[in-house]
C-alpha positions in Angstrom: 139.7 27.4 176.9 139.9 29.6 179.9 142.6 29.5 182.7 140.0 30.6 185.3 139.0 28.0 187.7 135.3 27.0 188.2 133.5 28.6 191.1 134.7 32.2 190.3 132.7 35.3 189.3 135.3 35.9 186.5 134.5 32.5 184.9 130.8 33.4 185.0 131.1 36.9 183.5 134.0 36.6 181.2 133.8 33.0 180.0 130.0 32.6 180.2 130.2 29.5 182.3 126.8 28.8 183.9 127.7 25.9 186.1 126.3 25.9 189.7 129.6 26.9 191.2 130.2 29.9 188.9 126.6 31.0 189.1 126.8 31.0 193.0 130.1 32.9 192.9 128.6 35.5 190.6 125.5 35.8 192.8 127.8 36.4 195.8 129.7 39.1 193.8 126.5 41.0 193.0 125.1 40.7 196.5 128.4 42.0 197.9 128.4 44.9 195.5 124.8 45.9 196.4 125.8 45.7 200.1 128.6 48.2 199.4 126.3 50.7 197.7 123.8 50.4 200.7 123.4 53.8 202.3 125.2 55.7 199.7 123.5 58.1 197.4 123.7 57.5 193.6 125.2 60.4 191.6 122.7 60.0 188.8 118.9 59.3 189.2 117.3 57.3 186.2 115.8 54.0 185.4 119.2 52.2 186.0 119.5 53.7 189.4 115.9 52.4 190.2 116.7 48.9 189.0 120.4 48.6 190.2 120.4 50.7 193.3 116.8 50.3 194.6 116.4 54.0 194.6 112.7 54.8 194.9 112.8 58.5 194.6 110.1 60.1 192.2 112.6 60.8 189.5 113.9 57.2 189.4 110.4 55.8 189.6 109.2 57.9 186.7 112.3 57.1 184.6 111.6 53.3 185.1 108.1 53.8 184.0 109.1 55.8 180.9 111.6 53.1 180.0 108.9 50.3 180.3 106.5 52.3 178.4 109.1 52.8 175.5 109.8 49.0 175.7 106.2 48.1 175.5 105.5 50.5 172.7 108.4 48.9 170.7 107.1 45.5 171.5 103.6 46.1 170.2 102.4 45.0 166.8 105.1 45.1 164.2 104.8 46.7 160.8 105.4 43.3 159.2 102.9 41.5 161.4 100.9 40.0 158.7 103.7 39.1 156.2 105.2 35.7 155.9 108.6 35.1 157.6 111.6 34.9 155.1 114.4 32.4 155.6 116.8 35.3 156.3 114.4 36.6 159.1 114.1 33.2 160.6 118.0 32.7 160.6 118.3 36.0 162.6 115.5 34.9 165.0 117.1 31.6 165.6 120.8 32.6 165.6 122.5 31.6 168.8 125.5 32.8 170.6 126.0 29.4 172.1 124.0 26.4 173.0 122.1 28.2 175.8 121.6 31.9 174.5 120.4 33.6 171.5 122.7 36.1 169.8 120.2 39.0 170.2 117.4 39.6 172.5 113.7 39.2 171.3 113.3 43.0 171.6 116.3 43.7 169.5 115.2 41.2 166.8 111.6 42.6 166.9 112.8 46.1 166.4 115.2 45.2 163.5 112.6 43.1 161.7 109.4 45.2 162.4 107.8 42.2 164.1 106.4 42.0 167.7 108.4 40.5 170.6 105.6 37.9 170.9 106.0 36.8 167.4 109.8 36.5 167.8 109.3 34.4 170.8 106.7 32.3 169.2 109.1 31.6 166.3 111.9 30.7 168.7 109.8 28.3 170.6 108.8 26.6 167.5 112.3 26.7 166.2 113.5 24.4 168.9 111.5 21.7 167.5 110.9 22.5 163.7 113.6 23.1 161.2 113.7 26.8 160.0 112.7 25.9 156.4 109.3 24.5 157.6 108.7 27.7 159.8 108.4 29.9 156.7 105.5 27.8 155.3 102.6 29.8 154.1 99.8 30.7 156.6 96.6 28.8 156.5 93.5 31.0 156.1 
């Protein structure tokens, strides 16, 4: 258990507490950080600068578009799109870090398994209700 008090950004970021007080404290921290950056010129221009600094120069806009295109290409139809799901794949898809979060993002799992992000998300939504053993049932034709 943490020694940090509730209602602090540290409790939110370091201890993964998502209560209202800690969430509000972290929101204030992020807002204050953005206010400090306002008016300063970022040292590097890329997709991160576009998203975190709000830089709308041509270089940052193009970098963000390129990043989105790579993510969408990776999220397209997977090489294993018509294959049945194995129990090992389902275990990876449904593995949780804690009661609220999955261990890996849907994109990470999709890339690792050769599946689409939509397929991973569909299995996760069914996995909340159905046991993993029944998720690997053969497809109906």
